[in-house]
C-alpha positions, 0 to 999 in steps of 0.5 A, spaced: 910 690 170 911 697 173 918 698 170 914 697 163 909 703 164 916 707 165 920 704 160 917 703 154 909 706 154 911 713 158 912 719 155 917 722 159 914 728 164 908 731 161 900 733 163 897 726 162 890 728 159 883 725 161 882 720 155 891 717 156 889 716 163 882 711 162 885 708 157 891 706 162 886 705 166 882 699 162 888 696 161 891 695 169 884 693 170 884 687 163 890 685 166 887 685 173 881 681 170 887 676 166 890 675 172 883 672 175 883 667 170 890 665 171 888 664 177 881 660 175 886 656 171 892 655 174 891 658 182 894 651 184 901 653 183 901 658 187 901 654 193 904 648 190 898 643 191 900 636 187 896 631 192 889 631 195 893 631 202 896 637 200 891 641 199 886 638 205 893 642 208 891 649 205 883 647 205 884 646 213 889 653 213 886 658 208 879 656 206 876 650 210 869 653 207 871 650 200 867 643 199 872 638 197 870 632 194 873 626 197 876 621 192 876 627 186 883 630 187 881 634 180 874 636 183 877 639 189 882 643 186 877 646 182 873 648 187 880 650 190 881 655 184 874 658 184 875 660 190 881 663 190 880 667 184 874 669 187 878 671 194 882 675 188 877 678 185 873 681 191 880 684 194 881 687 189 875 690 188 875 692 196 882 695 195 881 698 188 874 702 191 879 704 198 884 707 193 879 712 192 880 715 198 887 716 197 886 719 191 882 725 195 889 726 199 893 726 193 890 731 190 890 735 196 898 734 197 899 736 190 895 742 190 898 745 197 905 743 195 904 747 189 906 741 184 907 743 177 901 738 173 906 735 169 910 732 175 905 727 178 906 722 174 913 721 176 912 722 183 906 717 183 911 712 180 915 712 185 911 713 190 907 707 187 914 703 187 915 704 195 908 703 196 910 696 193 915 694 197 911 697 204 905 693 203 908 686 201 912 687 208 905 689 211 901 684 208 906 678 210 907 680 217 899 681 219 898 674 215 904 671 220 900 674 225 893 672 224 895 664 222 899 665 230 894 669 233 887 668 230 883 673 235 887 679 232 881 679 227 876 681 232 882 687 233 882 688 225 874 687 225 874 694 230 878 698 228 876 698 221 868 698 224 870 704 228 874 707 222 868 706 217 864 710 223 868 715 224 869 717 216 861 717 216 861 723 220 867 726 219 867 731 214 871 733 209 870 741 208 875 746 209 881 740 208 888 744 207 895 741 209 900 746 213 905 745 209 911 747 214 907 744 220 906 737 216 910 731 219 914 729 215 916 735 212 920 735 219 922 729 219 925 730 212 929 737 214 931 734 221 936 729 217 937 731 210 937 739 208 932 742 204 933 746 197 928 752 198 925 751 192 923 746 186 929 744 181 924 741 175 923 735 176 930 733 180 929 729 187 936 732 189 940 737 187 947 739 189 949 746 191 956 748 193 958 741 193 953 739 198 947 734 196 940 737 198 933 735 197 929 738 193 920 739 196 918 735 189 922 728 194 918 731 201 913 731 197 914 724 194 915 721 202 909 724 204 905 720 199 909 714 202 907 716 208 900 717 206 899 710 203 903 707 209 896 710 214 892 708 208 894 700 208 892 700 216 885 700 213 886 697 207 891 691 208 886 688 214 880 690 210 882 684 205 884 679 210 876 679 212 876 676 204 881 671 204 887 669 210 891 667 204 897 672 204 898 671 197 892 673 194 892 679 199 898 681 196 896 681 189 889 684 190 893 690 193 898 691 187 893 690 183 890 695 186 896 699 186 898 698 179 892 701 177 892 708 182 897 712 178 892 712 172 886 712 176 889 718 179 889 721 173 882 719 170 878 721 177 882 727 179 878 733 175 871 728 176 871 726 183 868 732 185 862 729 181 861 723 185 861 726 192 857 720 195 862 716 195 865 717 201 859 715 205 860 709 200 867 708 202 865 709 210 860 704 209 864 700 206 869 700 211 863 699 216 861 693 213 867 689 212 870 691 220 863 687 221 864 681 218 871 680 221 867 681 228 862 676 225 865 671 221 863 665 226 857 666 225 856 669 218 859 662 216 854 658 222 848 661 216 853 660 210 854 667 209 858 666 203 865 671 199 860 670 193 854 674 198 860 679 199 862 681 193 854 682 192 854 687 197 861 691 196 858 692 189 851 694 191 854 699 196 859 702 191 854 702 185 848 706 191 853 711 192 855 712 184 847 713 183 846 717 189 851 722 187 849 722 179 841 722 181 842 728 187 849 733 184 851 736 189 849 744 187 856 748 190 862 744 186 868 746 187 873 745 182 880 744 183 884 749 179 891 746 175 896 745 179 901 748 173 897 754 173 899 756 179 906 759 182 910 755 184 911 756 192 919 758 195 919 755 201 916 749 205 
């Protein structure tokens, strides 16, 4: 799907307009919805469930809250599929919402490093490619740890609750990146010679017979590093929804696939939703608390359906509050293409 986006539908390096970004955002969301339907009708193919005995094993391992009907394999299987599809869509919504915070940082990176707007698309494409690989490793390592050590879920929960509370009280005003002091800039400069200025869309350039990284490659590495940091929050958040590593992976990947189009869609209107950060902080706090209290919630009959309603309510209220109580002073991000390209990092 990523290569289709790049090879078939891509128009090369160009400034992605609002309408194009909105269209692609709809495409990626529809793809996720189509996958939801596939899981709901054929989700058993993920684990190759071909008998009631195997269904019982997976039920105990990943979804012991799902109702199995003794003697009725088909109904039990459909109940399991329904649960998988609900877990997928809930995890997808959590990931998609948390990726908004990632977009705040991406805007800051591109602005601080003076990247021309027409190169945003290429940098984000390769950034997402790297994110897919990193998330894959992160998810399956995390799943293996959870299956071996149940108590790790409490560590995940405490970390997310702490992050959410911290995020709620932190101010994002006057944020800036000191480009020459960024740890990724220092790390890349230590191992690779870096050319002092941008060379079009190139990540590397050959000068005097020697290959050198360009500042655009350094920006790409910062984006990969940024996604790794955000994965520390977002991946454990989905484990609060499901322990099935494949559902965690699918929900992450579909959210990442839509990240690039959502970046261009929200970049110029994100300042309108000034309460969204508080909503995301509350979302992380809720997810962390849910992980800490998962045994008690299970006993009282709390399900993923209830969780989905709470997640949607938190996001909807933060968006509604932003629209009802607009920010008096709005700072609009200037077009990066109009800014001067820095001579050095």
